[in-house]
KOLZADREN-827239 format. One line per 8 residues: number of its first residue (from 1); for each residue x, y, z of N, C-alpha, C. Coordinates in nm, 3 decimals, always signed. Example, Ala and Ser with C-alpha at 12.3 -4.5 7.8 and 13.67 -1.06 7.14 Angstrom:
<atoms>
1	+1.319 -0.569 +0.780 +1.230 -0.450 +0.780 +1.320 -0.330 +0.780  +1.285 -0.225 +0.708 +1.367 -0.106 +0.714 +1.290 +0.003 +0.787
</atoms>
This chain:
<atoms>
1	-0.991 +3.947 -1.119 -0.885 +3.918 -1.217 -0.824 +3.782 -1.185  -0.799 +3.703 -1.289 -0.740 +3.570 -1.271 -0.594 +3.583 -1.232  -0.557 +3.510 -1.127 -0.418 +3.511 -1.083 -0.371 +3.367 -1.068  -0.270 +3.328 -1.145 -0.215 +3.193 -1.139 -0.117 +3.185 -1.022  -0.120 +3.076 -0.950 -0.034 +3.063 -0.834 +0.106 +3.017 -0.876  +0.194 +3.113 -0.905 +0.329 +3.077 -0.946 +0.413 +3.028 -0.829  +0.383 +3.074 -0.708 +0.464 +3.039 -0.593 +0.377 +2.978 -0.482  +0.330 +2.857 -0.505 +0.245 +2.792 -0.406 +0.327 +2.746 -0.286
9	+0.256 +2.712 -0.178 +0.325 +2.650 -0.065 +0.360 +2.508 -0.107  +0.488 +2.485 -0.139 +0.528 +2.356 -0.195 +0.514 +2.241 -0.097  +0.514 +2.272 +0.033 +0.504 +2.164 +0.129 +0.368 +2.096 +0.126  +0.268 +2.156 +0.058 +0.135 +2.095 +0.054 +0.139 +1.957 -0.011  +0.228 +1.936 -0.109 +0.240 +1.804 -0.170 +0.293 +1.702 -0.069  +0.395 +1.741 +0.008 +0.447 +1.651 +0.110 +0.341 +1.619 +0.213  +0.262 +1.718 +0.252 +0.154 +1.696 +0.349 +0.052 +1.596 +0.295  +0.017 +1.609 +0.169 -0.081 +1.516 +0.111 -0.025 +1.377 +0.094
17	+0.104 +1.366 +0.063 +0.168 +1.234 +0.056 +0.164 +1.166 +0.192  +0.192 +1.243 +0.297 +0.187 +1.188 +0.433 +0.046 +1.143 +0.465  -0.052 +1.222 +0.427 -0.193 +1.185 +0.450 -0.225 +1.054 +0.379  -0.180 +1.040 +0.255 -0.205 +0.918 +0.179 -0.136 +0.798 +0.244  -0.011 +0.817 +0.287 +0.066 +0.708 +0.348 +0.001 +0.662 +0.479  -0.042 +0.757 +0.560 -0.106 +0.722 +0.687 -0.238 +0.649 +0.664  -0.312 +0.689 +0.562 -0.436 +0.621 +0.529 -0.409 +0.477 +0.487  -0.302 +0.456 +0.410 -0.264 +0.321 +0.368 -0.231 +0.236 +0.490
25	-0.152 +0.292 +0.582 -0.113 +0.217 +0.701 -0.234 +0.183 +0.787  -0.326 +0.276 +0.801 -0.448 +0.249 +0.877 -0.532 +0.141 +0.810  -0.536 +0.144 +0.676 -0.608 +0.040 +0.603 -0.544 -0.096 +0.622  -0.411 -0.100 +0.623 -0.339 -0.225 +0.645 -0.366 -0.280 +0.785  -0.370 -0.191 +0.883 -0.398 -0.235 +1.019 -0.542 -0.286 +1.032  -0.635 -0.221 +0.961 -0.774 -0.267 +0.962 -0.784 -0.406 +0.898  -0.707 -0.428 +0.793 -0.706 -0.559 +0.728 -0.648 -0.665 +0.822  -0.539 -0.630 +0.889 -0.480 -0.724 +0.986 -0.579 -0.756 +1.097
33	-0.650 -0.654 +1.145 -0.750 -0.676 +1.250 -0.863 -0.765 +1.200  -0.899 -0.748 +1.074 -1.002 -0.831 +1.012 -0.963 -0.979 +1.020  -0.834 -1.007 +0.993 -0.788 -1.145 +0.995 -0.774 -1.200 +1.136  -0.729 -1.114 +1.227 -0.707 -1.160 +1.364 -0.838 -1.186 +1.437  -0.942 -1.113 +1.399 -1.075 -1.131 +1.460 -1.174 -1.166 +1.351  -1.140 -1.266 +1.272 -1.215 -1.294 +1.150 -1.355 -1.347 +1.180  -1.453 -1.279 +1.119 -1.592 -1.319 +1.132 -1.656 -1.354 +0.998  -1.585 -1.325 +0.890 -1.635 -1.359 +0.759 -1.753 -1.276 +0.714
41	-1.765 -1.154 +0.768 -1.879 -1.069 +0.734 -1.837 -0.960 +0.635  -1.936 -0.913 +0.560 -1.910 -0.802 +0.468 -1.873 -0.675 +0.544  -1.923 -0.663 +0.667 -1.893 -0.543 +0.746 -1.744 -0.529 +0.770  -1.674 -0.640 +0.794 -1.530 -0.633 +0.816 -1.458 -0.587 +0.689  -1.501 -0.640 +0.576 -1.441 -0.597 +0.450 -1.471 -0.450 +0.423  -1.594 -0.407 +0.450 -1.632 -0.268 +0.426 -1.547 -0.172 +0.510  -1.507 -0.217 +0.628 -1.422 -0.132 +0.712 -1.288 -0.105 +0.644  -1.237 -0.205 +0.573 -1.113 -0.186 +0.497 -1.140 -0.103 +0.372
49	-1.253 -0.128 +0.310 -1.289 -0.058 +0.187 -1.298 +0.093 +0.209  -1.338 +0.135 +0.329 -1.348 +0.277 +0.359 -1.213 +0.347 +0.340  -1.106 +0.279 +0.373 -0.973 +0.338 +0.356 -0.935 +0.347 +0.208  -0.983 +0.250 +0.130 -0.960 +0.257 -0.015 -1.033 +0.376 -0.075  -1.156 +0.400 -0.030 -1.232 +0.515 -0.079 -1.164 +0.645 -0.039  -1.114 +0.652 +0.085 -1.044 +0.771 +0.130 -0.916 +0.791 +0.049  -0.850 +0.681 +0.015 -0.730 +0.689 -0.069 -0.760 +0.748 -0.205  -0.874 +0.711 -0.261 -0.915 +0.768 -0.391 -0.934 +0.919 -0.380
57	-0.995 +0.963 -0.270 -1.017 +1.107 -0.251 -0.884 +1.182 -0.242  -0.791 +1.125 -0.168 -0.660 +1.190 -0.152 -0.588 +1.194 -0.286  -0.596 +1.084 -0.361 -0.532 +1.078 -0.493 -0.587 +1.186 -0.585  -0.718 +1.198 -0.590 -0.780 +1.300 -0.675 -0.738 +1.440 -0.631  -0.727 +1.460 -0.501 -0.689 +1.592 -0.451 -0.545 +1.626 -0.489  -0.455 +1.528 -0.480 -0.316 +1.553 -0.518 -0.305 +1.584 -0.667  -0.373 +1.504 -0.749 -0.364 +1.524 -0.894 -0.429 +1.656 -0.936  -0.538 +1.691 -0.871 -0.601 +1.820 -0.901 -0.507 +1.935 -0.865
65	-0.443 +1.924 -0.749 -0.349 +2.028 -0.707 -0.229 +2.034 -0.802  -0.186 +1.919 -0.849 -0.074 +1.915 -0.943 -0.107 +1.992 -1.070  -0.227 +1.972 -1.121 -0.268 +2.040 -1.244 -0.284 +2.190 -1.224  -0.308 +2.232 -1.100 -0.330 +2.374 -1.073 -0.204 +2.446 -1.027  -0.094 +2.372 -1.014 +0.029 +2.430 -0.959 +0.135 +2.443 -1.067  +0.195 +2.559 -1.075 +0.296 +2.586 -1.178 +0.435 +2.539 -1.133  +0.471 +2.569 -1.008 +0.601 +2.531 -0.954 +0.580 +2.423 -0.850  +0.650 +2.309 -0.863 +0.635 +2.197 -0.771 +0.768 +2.169 -0.701
73	+0.764 +2.110 -0.581 +0.887 +2.087 -0.504 +0.977 +1.980 -0.564  +0.919 +1.884 -0.638 +0.994 +1.782 -0.711 +0.933 +1.772 -0.850  +0.993 +1.692 -0.936 +0.945 +1.681 -1.073 +0.797 +1.643 -1.077  +0.724 +1.704 -1.167 +0.581 +1.677 -1.180 +0.556 +1.528 -1.207  +0.639 +1.469 -1.292 +0.623 +1.328 -1.324 +0.641 +1.241 -1.200  +0.736 +1.278 -1.114 +0.759 +1.202 -0.991 +0.641 +1.214 -0.896  +0.582 +1.332 -0.888 +0.463 +1.350 -0.804 +0.350 +1.261 -0.854  +0.330 +1.259 -0.984 +0.224 +1.177 -1.041 +0.249 +1.029 -1.017
81	+0.372 +0.983 -1.040 +0.405 +0.841 -1.023 +0.392 +0.798 -0.878  +0.438 +0.881 -0.786 +0.429 +0.845 -0.645 +0.283 +0.843 -0.599  +0.204 +0.936 -0.648 +0.062 +0.940 -0.613 -0.008 +0.811 -0.657  +0.018 +0.770 -0.779 -0.044 +0.648 -0.833 +0.006 +0.524 -0.758  +0.137 +0.521 -0.728 +0.193 +0.406 -0.657 +0.133 +0.391 -0.517  +0.116 +0.502 -0.447 +0.054 +0.497 -0.315 -0.090 +0.446 -0.324  -0.162 +0.493 -0.424 -0.301 +0.449 -0.443 -0.307 +0.300 -0.474  -0.209 +0.250 -0.548 -0.206 +0.107 -0.582 -0.195 +0.020 -0.457
89	-0.120 +0.067 -0.358 -0.101 -0.012 -0.236 -0.234 -0.033 -0.164  -0.307 +0.074 -0.140 -0.434 +0.059 -0.068 -0.536 -0.017 -0.153  -0.529 -0.004 -0.285 -0.617 -0.081 -0.373 -0.595 -0.231 -0.353  -0.468 -0.273 -0.344 -0.437 -0.416 -0.329 -0.473 -0.467 -0.190  -0.458 -0.383 -0.089 -0.499 -0.423 +0.046 -0.650 -0.447 +0.049  -0.725 -0.354 -0.009 -0.870 -0.370 -0.015 -0.909 -0.492 -0.098  -0.837 -0.515 -0.208 -0.867 -0.630 -0.293 -0.845 -0.761 -0.218  -0.745 -0.766 -0.131 -0.721 -0.886 -0.051 -0.837 -0.910 +0.045
97	-0.882 -0.803 +0.111 -0.995 -0.815 +0.203 -1.122 -0.856 +0.129  -1.143 -0.797 +0.012 -1.262 -0.827 -0.066 -1.267 -0.973 -0.107  -1.153 -1.028 -0.146 -1.150 -1.169 -0.187 -1.183 -1.262 -0.071  -1.136 -1.228 +0.047 -1.169 -1.312 +0.162 -1.319 -1.308 +0.191  -1.379 -1.192 +0.174 -1.523 -1.181 +0.196 -1.602 -1.251 +0.086  -1.562 -1.228 -0.040 -1.634 -1.286 -0.154 -1.627 -1.438 -0.153  -1.509 -1.492 -0.118 -1.489 -1.636 -0.126 -1.540 -1.709 -0.002  -1.589 -1.631 +0.097 -1.647 -1.691 +0.218 -1.552 -1.794 +0.279
105	-1.429 -1.753 +0.301 -1.333 -1.846 +0.360 -1.373 -1.875 +0.504  -1.335 -1.993 +0.553 -1.372 -2.031 +0.688 -1.295 -1.952 +0.792  -1.164 -1.950 +0.778 -1.080 -1.872 +0.868 -0.946 -1.847 +0.800  -0.876 -1.742 +0.837 -0.747 -1.712 +0.775 -0.643 -1.819 +0.811  -0.553 -1.844 +0.721 -0.443 -1.937 +0.746 -0.330 -1.865 +0.820  -0.241 -1.940 +0.883 -0.123 -1.878 +0.946 -0.041 -1.796 +0.846  -0.034 -1.846 +0.722 +0.043 -1.773 +0.620 -0.022 -1.640 +0.585  -0.155 -1.638 +0.579 -0.226 -1.513 +0.551 -0.202 -1.412 +0.663
113	-0.203 -1.460 +0.786 -0.176 -1.372 +0.900 -0.034 -1.316 +0.893  +0.061 -1.401 +0.852 +0.200 -1.355 +0.839 +0.210 -1.248 +0.731  +0.144 -1.271 +0.619 +0.148 -1.174 +0.509 +0.082 -1.042 +0.550  -0.027 -1.050 +0.623 -0.093 -0.928 +0.670 +0.000 -0.850 +0.761  +0.073 -0.920 +0.847 +0.168 -0.854 +0.935 +0.280 -0.786 +0.858  +0.326 -0.851 +0.752 +0.431 -0.793 +0.668 +0.380 -0.667 +0.599  +0.256 -0.672 +0.550 +0.196 -0.555 +0.485 +0.190 -0.438 +0.582  +0.151 -0.465 +0.706 +0.145 -0.358 +0.807 +0.283 -0.297 +0.828
121	+0.385 -0.382 +0.837 +0.521 -0.330 +0.858 +0.571 -0.253 +0.736  +0.536 -0.301 +0.617 +0.574 -0.229 +0.495 +0.511 -0.090 +0.492  +0.383 -0.085 +0.525 +0.314 +0.045 +0.518 +0.361 +0.140 +0.628  +0.404 +0.084 +0.740 +0.463 +0.169 +0.844 +0.592 +0.233 +0.792  +0.671 +0.156 +0.718 +0.794 +0.210 +0.661 +0.763 +0.313 +0.551  +0.653 +0.293 +0.481 +0.612 +0.393 +0.381 +0.582 +0.525 +0.450  +0.508 +0.519 +0.561 +0.479 +0.642 +0.635 +0.609 +0.711 +0.676  +0.702 +0.635 +0.728 +0.829 +0.691 +0.773 +0.909 +0.749 +0.656
129	+0.909 +0.677 +0.544 +0.983 +0.725 +0.428 +0.923 +0.850 +0.368  +0.791 +0.851 +0.354 +0.723 +0.968 +0.298 +0.738 +1.088 +0.392  +0.730 +1.064 +0.522 +0.747 +1.172 +0.618 +0.887 +1.233 +0.610  +0.984 +1.153 +0.570 +1.122 +1.201 +0.558 +1.148 +1.274 +0.426  +1.048 +1.280 +0.338 +1.070 +1.338 +0.205 +1.137 +1.475 +0.204  +1.103 +1.568 +0.291 +1.175 +1.696 +0.285 +1.323 +1.683 +0.322  +1.357 +1.574 +0.393 +1.496 +1.549 +0.433 +1.544 +1.423 +0.363  +1.584 +1.440 +0.240 +1.607 +1.326 +0.151 +1.709 +1.225 +0.202
137	+1.804 +1.269 +0.284 +1.909 +1.178 +0.329 +1.858 +1.071 +0.425  +1.736 +1.087 +0.479 +1.684 +0.991 +0.577 +1.591 +0.886 +0.514  +1.575 +0.891 +0.386 +1.478 +0.802 +0.320 +1.532 +0.660 +0.301  +1.659 +0.646 +0.271 +1.713 +0.518 +0.225 +1.690 +0.403 +0.323  +1.707 +0.427 +0.453 +1.693 +0.318 +0.549 +1.553 +0.257 +0.543  +1.453 +0.340 +0.520 +1.316 +0.290 +0.512 +1.292 +0.213 +0.383  +1.354 +0.258 +0.276 +1.341 +0.188 +0.148 +1.408 +0.052 +0.154  +1.521 +0.044 +0.218 +1.591 -0.084 +0.234 +1.506 -0.183 +0.312
145	+1.442 -0.134 +0.418 +1.357 -0.222 +0.499 +1.235 -0.269 +0.421  +1.176 -0.183 +0.341 +1.063 -0.224 +0.257 +1.106 -0.332 +0.159  +1.222 -0.317 +0.099 +1.273 -0.419 +0.007 +1.293 -0.552 +0.078  +1.345 -0.547 +0.201 +1.366 -0.670 +0.278 +1.232 -0.737 +0.308  +1.134 -0.657 +0.349 +1.003 -0.711 +0.381 +0.934 -0.769 +0.258  +0.953 -0.706 +0.142 +0.895 -0.760 +0.018 +0.953 -0.897 -0.012  +1.084 -0.913 +0.009 +1.146 -1.044 -0.011 +1.090 -1.148 +0.085  +1.066 -1.106 +0.208 +1.008 -1.196 +0.307 +0.867 -1.238 +0.265
153	+0.787 -1.142 +0.217 +0.652 -1.173 +0.172 +0.654 -1.268 +0.053  +0.748 -1.248 -0.037 +0.761 -1.334 -0.153 +0.789 -1.478 -0.110  +0.875 -1.494 -0.011 +0.908 -1.628 +0.039 +0.788 -1.693 +0.107  +0.719 -1.617 +0.191 +0.599 -1.670 +0.259 +0.494 -1.711 +0.157  +0.472 -1.627 +0.056 +0.372 -1.656 -0.046 +0.407 -1.782 -0.125  +0.533 -1.793 -0.164 +0.576 -1.912 -0.240 +0.554 -2.040 -0.160  +0.593 -2.037 -0.033 +0.578 -2.155 +0.052 +0.430 -2.187 +0.074  +0.348 -2.083 +0.090 +0.206 -2.105 +0.113 +0.139 -2.167 -0.009
161	+0.174 -2.116 -0.127 +0.114 -2.170 -0.250 +0.162 -2.312 -0.275  +0.290 -2.337 -0.251 +0.342 -2.473 -0.267 +0.269 -2.568 -0.174  +0.242 -2.523 -0.051 +0.172 -2.607 +0.045 +0.031 -2.642 +0.002  -0.032 -2.551 -0.071 -0.167 -2.577 -0.119 -0.171 -2.699 -0.210  -0.070 -2.713 -0.293 -0.068 -2.822 -0.392 -0.011 -2.951 -0.334  +0.046 -2.943 -0.215 +0.101 -3.063 -0.151 +0.002 -3.124 -0.053  -0.099 -3.049 -0.015 -0.195 -3.098 +0.082 -0.314 -3.166 +0.017  -0.420 -3.181 +0.096 -0.541 -3.250 +0.049 -0.660 -3.155 +0.044
169	-0.632 -3.025 +0.032 -0.741 -2.928 +0.027 -0.823 -2.946 -0.100  -0.955 -2.925 -0.094 -1.038 -2.934 -0.215 -0.988 -2.835 -0.320  -0.998 -2.869 -0.448 -0.948 -2.781 -0.554 -1.000 -2.638 -0.545  -1.127 -2.621 -0.508 -1.182 -2.486 -0.502 -1.113 -2.404 -0.394  -1.075 -2.468 -0.283 -1.003 -2.398 -0.176 -0.862 -2.361 -0.221  -0.802 -2.447 -0.299 -0.669 -2.418 -0.354 -0.676 -2.293 -0.443  -0.777 -2.287 -0.528 -0.793 -2.174 -0.618 -0.815 -2.045 -0.539  -0.901 -2.052 -0.439 -0.930 -1.933 -0.358 -0.805 -1.880 -0.290
177	-0.735 -1.970 -0.220 -0.621 -1.925 -0.141 -0.502 -1.885 -0.227  -0.487 -1.950 -0.341 -0.378 -1.910 -0.431 -0.397 -1.765 -0.474  -0.520 -1.728 -0.508 -0.545 -1.591 -0.551 -0.528 -1.492 -0.435  -0.572 -1.531 -0.317 -0.558 -1.443 -0.201 -0.410 -1.420 -0.169  -0.332 -1.527 -0.166 -0.189 -1.513 -0.138 -0.121 -1.424 -0.241  -0.155 -1.446 -0.369 -0.092 -1.367 -0.475 -0.130 -1.219 -0.465  -0.255 -1.192 -0.428 -0.298 -1.053 -0.414 -0.227 -0.986 -0.298  -0.213 -1.055 -0.188 -0.144 -1.000 -0.072 +0.004 -0.976 -0.103
185	+0.065 -1.070 -0.172 +0.206 -1.052 -0.207 +0.224 -0.936 -0.304  +0.129 -0.920 -0.394 +0.135 -0.808 -0.489 +0.126 -0.675 -0.416  +0.052 -0.671 -0.305 +0.046 -0.548 -0.225 +0.185 -0.509 -0.177  +0.266 -0.608 -0.138 +0.403 -0.577 -0.094 +0.490 -0.537 -0.213  +0.461 -0.591 -0.331 +0.532 -0.546 -0.452 +0.508 -0.398 -0.476  +0.383 -0.356 -0.458 +0.350 -0.215 -0.480 +0.416 -0.127 -0.371  +0.431 -0.182 -0.250 +0.506 -0.109 -0.147 +0.650 -0.088 -0.192  +0.706 -0.191 -0.254 +0.843 -0.179 -0.305 +0.850 -0.075 -0.417
193	+0.747 -0.067 -0.499 +0.743 +0.037 -0.603 +0.750 +0.176 -0.539  +0.676 +0.195 -0.430 +0.680 +0.323 -0.359 +0.821 +0.351 -0.309  +0.884 +0.249 -0.251 +1.020 +0.265 -0.200 +1.116 +0.305 -0.311  +1.103 +0.240 -0.426 +1.192 +0.272 -0.539 +1.173 +0.416 -0.586  +1.048 +0.462 -0.587 +1.021 +0.600 -0.627 +1.077 +0.699 -0.525  +1.064 +0.667 -0.397 +1.120 +0.754 -0.294 +1.272 +0.766 -0.310  +1.335 +0.653 -0.341 +1.480 +0.656 -0.361 +1.518 +0.740 -0.483  +1.439 +0.726 -0.590 +1.466 +0.805 -0.711 +1.456 +0.955 -0.680
201	+1.351 +0.993 -0.609 +1.333 +1.132 -0.574 +1.448 +1.181 -0.485  +1.487 +1.096 -0.389 +1.595 +1.132 -0.299 +1.726 +1.154 -0.375  +1.754 +1.066 -0.470 +1.878 +1.077 -0.547 +1.880 +1.205 -0.632  +1.765 +1.240 -0.687 +1.759 +1.361 -0.769 +1.781 +1.487 -0.688  +1.752 +1.481 -0.558 +1.757 +1.602 -0.476 +1.862 +1.594 -0.365  +1.953 +1.498 -0.378 +2.058 +1.484 -0.276 +2.173 +1.579 -0.307
</atoms>
């Protein structure tokens, strides 16, 4: 006989969010390691790509569970939005690594290394914020730090792009690095989106 799960273990969503957040942070660290020990090989990019693939699996699992669950711990729309936002972060991290591999850059710039470090710190705060989800009052400090880091990334990116047009780099190198910087900065924007969603959820349940 078919039995619909009216009273599921609601903490399963929080567990899957934590799994997604940790995967993002591990992907960010792999990307940072790629830059710090840059060899310009597809293998380094593929190592980052593996985390993007794992992120897709987690996303599908969360959404499938959402469709199969009648009662959820927070609003269904918030679960969906947070799931997509988390997936966007790892997508942008992988996209940054892919561009470096595709464009066959010689070596990472100091600005790229700074941005990679900011992404790692942002994703660490995402893990902390998502882990605090059952205790909504502890989320805000992590969201504030993510917002601060996003502002820092925006400043680094602006200065890096401005420097491209002030130097004597070949036009093709300017085009390559401008896109890489913008992609990396967009990754921090998506981290800020996650922070904003965490704050919204916290406010609804405070």
